[in-house]
N, C-alpha and C positions, 0 to 999 in steps of 0.2 A: 544435569544437561548433555548433550552430545558433542562431541569433537566439533562433526564437522557442520556444527550450528551456524548459519555466515553471521547473521546479525552482530554487532557486539551489544544491544542491548538483548535482553532476557525473553526466553518465550512468556509469560505473562507480564509483558511489559503491555499495557494498554495504548492500541491502536484504534483509528477509525477508518470504516467500511461503510457497506451501504448493505440492506436486505437483499437488494435485487443480485450480488455477488454471495454472499453468504447461503441463503435459501434459494436463491431463484436459480443459482449455478450463470451467472452470467460472465465473462470472462474481467480479470485485473489488466485494461490498458493504461493506467493513470497512477502513479506514486506519487506524493509529496511526503515530503522529509522538512515539516514545517521549524518552525525560528526559534519554536518551544525544546523541538527535541522529537513531535510528533510526527506520527507516521502516518497517508492518509493513504489507504488505497481503494483505489475509484475507476467504474466506467469510461470516465471522459466524459459521458454526457451529462447535464445539468442537474445538479446536486436539488433533492429533494429533502429538506428538513426531517420530515416523517420515515424517510427512505434509511438514517443516518444511521451507526449501532458503534457502540465501544464492543471493540473486541480483543483478543489478546494476540499477539504477533505470532506467536508460534499457532494458533488457529485458520490464521488469514494463510501461514507456509501450507500447513496440512493439505490446506483446500490448491494452492497454486505454488509448487517447488523451483518454479521460474522466477520468482521474486527473488531468492538467491545472488538474480543477477545486479538485481540493486540496493544488496546490502550495506554496499560503501558509498549511496549518494550521500553528498555532502546536506548541510544543515541548509534551509531556505533554496532545496533547490526540487526539482521534479524530472520524476522521468515519463516516457509516453512509447506506444508502441500500436503501431496499426490493427495487428493480431499476434494471439497467445504465442502464434510460432515466430515473432516478428521478433526483430532484435529492439534491446530497450536505444532511444535515443535517449539525451541530457540537457537538464541547460539552469539556467537562475529560476523560479518560480514564487508563484503567491499559492496560499494554503486556499481549498476547494469547498471544504467545509470551515467554517470562520463559527470559533465555538468560544 
């Protein structure tokens, strides 16, 4: 693991994302750090369960290194932004994909 890895969780830590991000290239505009420690990297649109994917945290980071800006997001918080270039906003949140 690189010394510049921004997350306290390892690169192979299982997290949730969406097919539309991983395969279709849509941007990550919403991040949730759930009460059980799970990370969710989402588009901000309504989530359809067939679109949900379990993926390693490192794979998401490799797709979008700007998520380093939320690596310190507290448990039970979420972060959102309008565009990939916009700053992250933060606040207490709820899980988007309820597993």
